[in-house]
Each structure stands twice: as C-alpha cells, then as structure tokens.
GUVOSE-441310 format. One record per residue: chain; residue number from 0; residue in one letter; x, y, z of N, C-alpha, C in turn. Coordinates in steps of 0.02 Angstrom, whole numbers. Layout:
# GUVOSE-441310
('A', NUM, 'A', (X, Y, Z), (X, Y, Z), (X, Y, Z)),
...
This chain:
# GUVOSE-441310
('A', 0, 'D', (42, -59, 0), (0, 0, 0), (44, 62, 0)),
('A', 1, 'S', (27, 109, -42), (64, 172, -43), (16, 228, -62)),
('A', 2, 'S', (37, 289, -45), (-4, 347, -62), (41, 403, -84)),
('A', 3, 'P', (23, 437, -140), (64, 493, -164), (53, 555, -121)),
('A', 4, 'S', (104, 597, -116), (97, 660, -80), (101, 717, -129)),
('A', 5, 'A', (90, 778, -106), (89, 837, -149), (156, 850, -181)),
('A', 6, 'D', (212, 831, -149), (278, 846, -177), (304, 792, -223)),
('A', 7, 'G', (262, 742, -241), (284, 690, -287), (313, 630, -253)),
('A', 8, 'A', (321, 631, -188), (348, 574, -152), (293, 523, -141)),
('A', 9, 'I', (313, 462, -132), (266, 408, -117), (282, 383, -47)),
('A', 10, 'T', (232, 381, -4), (241, 357, 64), (207, 290, 71)),
('A', 11, 'S', (244, 240, 92), (216, 173, 100), (180, 168, 167)),
('A', 12, 'S', (147, 112, 176), (111, 101, 239), (159, 96, 298)),
('A', 13, 'L', (224, 85, 285), (275, 83, 338), (302, 152, 354)),
('A', 14, 'G', (278, 203, 318), (301, 271, 331), (365, 289, 295)),
('A', 15, 'I', (388, 247, 249), (449, 261, 211), (430, 303, 151)),
('A', 16, 'S', (465, 358, 142), (450, 404, 87), (505, 398, 33)),
('A', 17, 'V', (484, 390, -29), (530, 386, -85), (507, 435, -138)),
('A', 18, 'R', (552, 479, -159), (535, 525, -212), (532, 487, -277)),
('A', 19, 'S', (475, 486, -310), (466, 446, -370), (510, 468, -427)),
('A', 20, 'G', (525, 532, -433), (568, 556, -487), (637, 527, -485)),
('A', 21, 'S', (665, 519, -425), (733, 494, -419), (736, 418, -430)),
('A', 22, 'A', (679, 385, -428), (677, 312, -436), (669, 292, -509)),
('A', 23, 'K', (660, 341, -554), (648, 324, -624), (714, 317, -661)),
('A', 24, 'V', (731, 256, -678), (793, 241, -713), (777, 190, -767)),
('A', 25, 'A', (791, 206, -830), (779, 160, -885), (820, 181, -946)),
('A', 26, 'F', (844, 132, -984), (879, 147, -1046), (866, 93, -1097)),
('A', 27, 'S', (872, 111, -1160), (870, 64, -1215), (912, 92, -1271)),
('A', 28, 'A', (958, 51, -1297), (1005, 74, -1348), (1006, 23, -1405)),
('A', 29, 'T', (1021, 47, -1465), (1026, 4, -1524), (1093, 15, -1559)),
('A', 30, 'R', (1109, -32, -1601), (1169, -27, -1642), (1147, -30, -1715)),
('A', 31, 'S', (1166, 21, -1754), (1143, 25, -1823), (1196, 4, -1874)),
('A', 32, 'T', (1255, -14, -1850), (1309, -37, -1896), (1333, -105, -1873)),
('A', 33, 'N', (1365, -142, -1918), (1392, -207, -1900), (1448, -199, -1850)),
('A', 34, 'H', (1460, -251, -1811), (1509, -250, -1758), (1563, -301, -1774)),
('A', 35, 'E', (1617, -279, -1803), (1672, -323, -1821), (1728, -314, -1770)),
('A', 36, 'P', (1747, -366, -1735), (1800, -358, -1684), (1864, -329, -1713)),
('A', 37, 'S', (1881, -344, -1775), (1943, -318, -1804), (1942, -243, -1812)),
('A', 38, 'E', (1883, -213, -1813), (1876, -141, -1821), (1867, -104, -1755)),
('A', 39, 'M', (1868, -141, -1701), (1855, -109, -1636), (1916, -69, -1614)),
('A', 40, 'S', (1904, -17, -1578), (1957, 28, -1557), (1989, 6, -1491)),
('A', 41, 'N', (1964, -47, -1460), (1994, -70, -1398), (1999, -146, -1399)),
('A', 42, 'R', (2025, -173, -1345), (2032, -246, -1341), (1985, -277, -1291)),
('A', 43, 'T', (1938, -239, -1264), (1892, -264, -1213), (1834, -302, -1244)),
('A', 44, 'M', (1823, -295, -1309), (1768, -326, -1345), (1700, -300, -1320)),
('A', 45, 'T', (1700, -241, -1292), (1637, -208, -1273), (1595, -198, -1335)),
('A', 46, 'I', (1531, -212, -1330), (1486, -198, -1386), (1462, -127, -1378)),
('A', 47, 'Y', (1479, -86, -1427), (1460, -16, -1426), (1394, -5, -1462)),
('A', 48, 'F', (1353, 38, -1434), (1290, 56, -1464), (1295, 128, -1488)),
('A', 49, 'D', (1259, 144, -1542), (1266, 210, -1571), (1203, 252, -1570)),
('A', 50, 'Q', (1150, 225, -1542), (1088, 265, -1536), (1052, 247, -1472)),
('A', 51, 'V', (1033, 298, -1434), (994, 288, -1373), (921, 304, -1389)),
('A', 52, 'L', (877, 257, -1374), (806, 268, -1384), (774, 297, -1322)),
('A', 53, 'V', (797, 274, -1264), (772, 298, -1199), (832, 301, -1152)),
('A', 54, 'N', (836, 354, -1112), (889, 359, -1062), (864, 402, -1004)),
('A', 55, 'I', (813, 377, -970), (784, 412, -913), (834, 410, -855)),
('A', 56, 'G', (852, 468, -831), (902, 474, -779), (973, 482, -805)),
('A', 57, 'N', (983, 469, -870), (1047, 479, -904), (1104, 437, -872)),
('A', 58, 'H', (1090, 375, -856), (1139, 332, -824), (1172, 283, -872)),
('A', 59, 'F', (1150, 283, -936), (1183, 244, -988), (1226, 292, -1027)),
('A', 60, 'D', (1292, 279, -1028), (1339, 321, -1065), (1348, 292, -1134)),
('A', 61, 'L', (1325, 328, -1185), (1328, 304, -1253), (1400, 294, -1277)),
('A', 62, 'A', (1445, 339, -1261), (1514, 335, -1284), (1549, 271, -1261)),
('A', 63, 'S', (1537, 252, -1198), (1569, 191, -1172), (1522, 131, -1175)),
('A', 64, 'S', (1457, 144, -1188), (1405, 93, -1188), (1401, 55, -1122)),
('A', 65, 'I', (1412, 91, -1068), (1410, 63, -1001), (1353, 96, -961)),
('A', 66, 'F', (1314, 55, -926), (1264, 80, -880), (1294, 81, -810)),
('A', 67, 'V', (1284, 138, -775), (1309, 145, -706), (1249, 153, -660)),
('A', 68, 'A', (1242, 108, -612), (1185, 110, -566), (1188, 173, -523)),
('A', 69, 'P', (1134, 212, -522), (1134, 273, -481), (1120, 259, -407)),
('A', 70, 'R', (1093, 200, -393), (1075, 184, -324), (1072, 108, -316)),
('A', 71, 'K', (1073, 86, -254), (1066, 16, -238), (996, -6, -255)),
('A', 72, 'G', (989, -64, -287), (923, -87, -305), (924, -150, -346)),
('A', 73, 'I', (864, -170, -367), (856, -227, -412), (844, -198, -482)),
('A', 74, 'Y', (884, -219, -529), (882, -194, -598), (867, -252, -645)),
('A', 75, 'S', (832, -236, -698), (817, -284, -751), (856, -265, -814)),
('A', 76, 'F', (889, -314, -845), (926, -303, -907), (907, -356, -958)),
('A', 77, 'S', (906, -335, -1021), (895, -383, -1076), (935, -360, -1136)),
('A', 78, 'F', (953, -409, -1177), (988, -392, -1240), (968, -441, -1294)),
('A', 79, 'H', (974, -418, -1355), (957, -457, -1414), (1009, -439, -1467)),
('A', 80, 'V', (1045, -489, -1491), (1096, -477, -1542), (1088, -527, -1599)),
('A', 81, 'V', (1109, -508, -1659), (1101, -550, -1718), (1169, -560, -1750)),
('A', 82, 'K', (1186, -622, -1766), (1251, -636, -1798), (1247, -617, -1872)),
('A', 83, 'V', (1305, -603, -1902), (1309, -579, -1970), (1313, -635, -2021)),
('A', 84, 'Y', (1355, -684, -2010), (1370, -733, -2062), (1351, -804, -2041)),
('A', 85, 'N', (1338, -847, -2090), (1331, -917, -2073), (1401, -947, -2063)),
('A', 86, 'R', (1403, -1007, -2040), (1465, -1042, -2024), (1506, -1006, -1971)),
('A', 87, 'Q', (1472, -972, -1927), (1506, -941, -1870), (1462, -946, -1808)),
('A', 88, 'T', (1491, -933, -1752), (1457, -934, -1688), (1467, -867, -1654)),
('A', 89, 'I', (1415, -842, -1621), (1423, -783, -1579), (1408, -801, -1507)),
('A', 90, 'Q', (1443, -768, -1463), (1428, -774, -1392), (1436, -705, -1362)),
('A', 91, 'V', (1385, -684, -1324), (1384, -618, -1293), (1372, -628, -1218)),
('A', 92, 'S', (1409, -591, -1177), (1400, -595, -1105), (1380, -526, -1078)),
('A', 93, 'L', (1334, -527, -1030), (1319, -466, -992), (1368, -464, -934)),
('A', 94, 'M', (1407, -410, -930), (1459, -404, -880), (1437, -356, -825)),
('A', 95, 'Q', (1447, -377, -762), (1435, -333, -705), (1501, -323, -670)),
('A', 96, 'N', (1525, -261, -670), (1590, -244, -639), (1646, -287, -665)),
('A', 97, 'G', (1644, -302, -730), (1698, -339, -762), (1691, -414, -761)),
('A', 98, 'Y', (1638, -441, -731), (1629, -513, -727), (1566, -534, -764)),
('A', 99, 'P', (1569, -590, -802), (1509, -613, -838), (1456, -638, -790)),
('A', 100, 'V', (1394, -616, -803), (1337, -637, -762), (1294, -687, -800)),
('A', 101, 'I', (1276, -669, -862), (1238, -713, -906), (1267, -708, -975)),
('A', 102, 'S', (1253, -758, -1017), (1277, -759, -1086), (1221, -782, -1132)),
('A', 103, 'A', (1230, -768, -1196), (1185, -792, -1248), (1228, -817, -1305)),
('A', 104, 'F', (1203, -867, -1341), (1241, -903, -1390), (1198, -914, -1452)),
('A', 105, 'A', (1227, -906, -1510), (1194, -924, -1573), (1246, -957, -1617)),
('A', 106, 'G', (1233, -1019, -1636), (1285, -1055, -1671), (1262, -1101, -1726)),
('A', 107, 'D', (1202, -1092, -1753), (1180, -1134, -1808), (1223, -1117, -1869)),
('A', 108, 'Q', (1260, -1166, -1893), (1307, -1155, -1948), (1274, -1143, -2016)),
('A', 109, 'D', (1212, -1162, -2024), (1178, -1155, -2089), (1133, -1094, -2093)),
('A', 110, 'V', (1131, -1054, -2041), (1086, -996, -2039), (1129, -932, -2043)),
('A', 111, 'T', (1112, -888, -2090), (1150, -826, -2097), (1136, -779, -2039)),
('A', 112, 'R', (1073, -767, -2024), (1055, -722, -1970), (1018, -760, -1916)),
('A', 113, 'E', (1050, -762, -1858), (1021, -798, -1801), (1029, -753, -1740)),
('A', 114, 'A', (979, -752, -1697), (979, -708, -1639), (999, -744, -1576)),
('A', 115, 'A', (1031, -707, -1532), (1047, -729, -1464), (1019, -677, -1416)),
('A', 116, 'S', (980, -700, -1367), (948, -654, -1320), (952, -682, -1250)),
('A', 117, 'N', (948, -637, -1201), (945, -658, -1132), (922, -599, -1090)),
('A', 118, 'G', (901, -614, -1029), (879, -562, -982), (892, -585, -911)),
('A', 119, 'V', (897, -537, -866), (913, -554, -797), (891, -498, -750)),
('A', 120, 'L', (878, -516, -688), (870, -468, -633), (935, -469, -593)),
('A', 121, 'L', (962, -411, -577), (1024, -406, -539), (1016, -362, -478)),
('A', 122, 'H', (1046, -384, -424), (1052, -342, -364), (1115, -301, -375)),
('A', 123, 'M', (1107, -235, -378), (1164, -192, -392), (1173, -141, -336)),
('A', 124, 'E', (1236, -124, -324), (1253, -71, -278), (1261, -7, -318)),
('A', 125, 'R', (1259, 50, -284), (1271, 114, -317), (1340, 113, -350)),
('A', 126, 'E', (1344, 137, -411), (1406, 141, -451), (1426, 75, -483)),
('A', 127, 'D', (1388, 21, -474), (1402, -41, -511), (1393, -27, -585)),
('A', 128, 'K', (1432, -62, -626), (1431, -51, -698), (1410, -114, -735)),
('A', 129, 'V', (1372, -104, -789), (1349, -160, -831), (1360, -141, -904)),
('A', 130, 'H', (1387, -190, -942), (1394, -181, -1014), (1392, -249, -1048)),
('A', 131, 'L', (1390, -250, -1114), (1391, -312, -1152), (1460, -323, -1181)),
('A', 132, 'K', (1481, -386, -1181), (1546, -405, -1208), (1535, -458, -1262)),
('A', 133, 'L', (1566, -447, -1320), (1564, -495, -1374), (1620, -546, -1362)),
('A', 134, 'E', (1601, -606, -1342), (1651, -658, -1327), (1680, -688, -1391)),
('A', 135, 'R', (1637, -696, -1443), (1661, -719, -1508), (1609, -705, -1562)),
('A', 136, 'G', (1632, -699, -1624), (1588, -689, -1681), (1581, -617, -1702)),
('A', 137, 'N', (1534, -604, -1746), (1520, -538, -1773), (1445, -524, -1767)),
('A', 138, 'L', (1428, -464, -1749), (1357, -446, -1741), (1333, -407, -1801)),
('A', 139, 'M', (1270, -418, -1818), (1239, -379, -1871), (1209, -317, -1839)),
('A', 140, 'G', (1222, -259, -1869), (1198, -198, -1839), (1146, -162, -1879)),
('A', 141, 'G', (1148, -168, -1945), (1101, -131, -1987), (1029, -143, -1967)),
('A', 142, 'W', (987, -93, -1975), (917, -96, -1957), (906, -107, -1883)),
('A', 143, 'K', (957, -93, -1843), (951, -94, -1770), (931, -163, -1743)),
('A', 144, 'Y', (964, -214, -1767), (951, -282, -1743), (976, -293, -1672)),
('A', 145, 'S', (1031, -262, -1654), (1060, -273, -1588), (1036, -219, -1540)),
('A', 146, 'T', (1009, -241, -1482), (982, -194, -1433), (1005, -214, -1363)),
('A', 147, 'F', (1006, -164, -1319), (1025, -174, -1249), (981, -127, -1208)),
('A', 148, 'S', (945, -155, -1159), (898, -115, -1119), (903, -133, -1045)),
('A', 149, 'G', (885, -86, -1002), (884, -99, -931), (843, -47, -894)),
('A', 150, 'F', (821, -66, -834), (784, -18, -793), (788, -39, -720)),
('A', 151, 'L', (776, 10, -677), (772, -3, -605), (703, -30, -589)),
('A', 152, 'V', (701, -91, -562), (637, -121, -543), (612, -89, -479)),
('A', 153, 'F', (657, -87, -427), (642, -51, -366), (707, -39, -327)),
('A', 154, 'P', (711, 18, -292), (770, 32, -251), (769, -8, -186)),
('A', 155, 'L', (828, -19, -158), (834, -54, -94), (863, -8, -41)),
C-alpha cells in the first residue's frame, strides 16, 4: 500500500518516503552498424551502441556503452543480438563490474542471421557497472538488430 503526496513522493504504509522522480531509471540502446571485432578501437570486446532510444536518468553512457547504477536496487537487463554470417558462432555476455553474469549463444552453422537473447534481474550497488561483451563472432547492426535495455525495478 502506498499513497502519493503533494511533492511527488510516495509514502508506504510503513512510513517510508521515496521521491518517485529519483527512482525512475531506464535505458534502451541500439546498434545500427555491423560490429566487427577487427575494427574495434579497444581490446575489451565491449559492444558499442550508437543510438539511445530511452535514457531516463541519463545513467547509460553512449560513448562507453556502459550503464552505471545510480543507487542500490534490483535492476532488469535484456539484450538481443544477431550474428552476421553463417558458419560462425556468436557469444555475448552481460558483464557486471567486469565479470560475466549471463551469456547468450547463437551457433547454427547453416543460418545466416540468427539471434541470441537473454535477460536477468540483478542486485546492484550504487556505481556498479553493466555492459555487453562480445566473446566471439560478429554482430549484425544494420536496421538496429542489436539492442540493450535496462531499468530499475525497485530501489533497496
């Protein structure tokens, strides 16, 4: 049970007040060009996105393609990537503070375009970082096939 107040805060039945504006965190980014590891400017294999569709709270940095948690809470993340060529395999990992949390795999050798997707809920601390890492293969980017999204489910 909760009730809104005149200043935009929400007060729960326990008397805890949370300003709703500060709890709004969401992003969604797409990649409109192919992702070839040989053309990448670094060796981290970070998947870079070039267009932000939503960035409520401005916690997704487009240049680094890293999301930084503004507060402790439970966050939801999902990604969808498409491989470019047949006879190859792609593997993508969602990284939290440099460590893989979940991965997705697409490896049908006879299919030119195959998707790999995954999603997860994460307990994050303030300043924790999340990004996508291309473990192997090449991603198709044209027509915005590759996407990365996340949002704060609730603060802790």
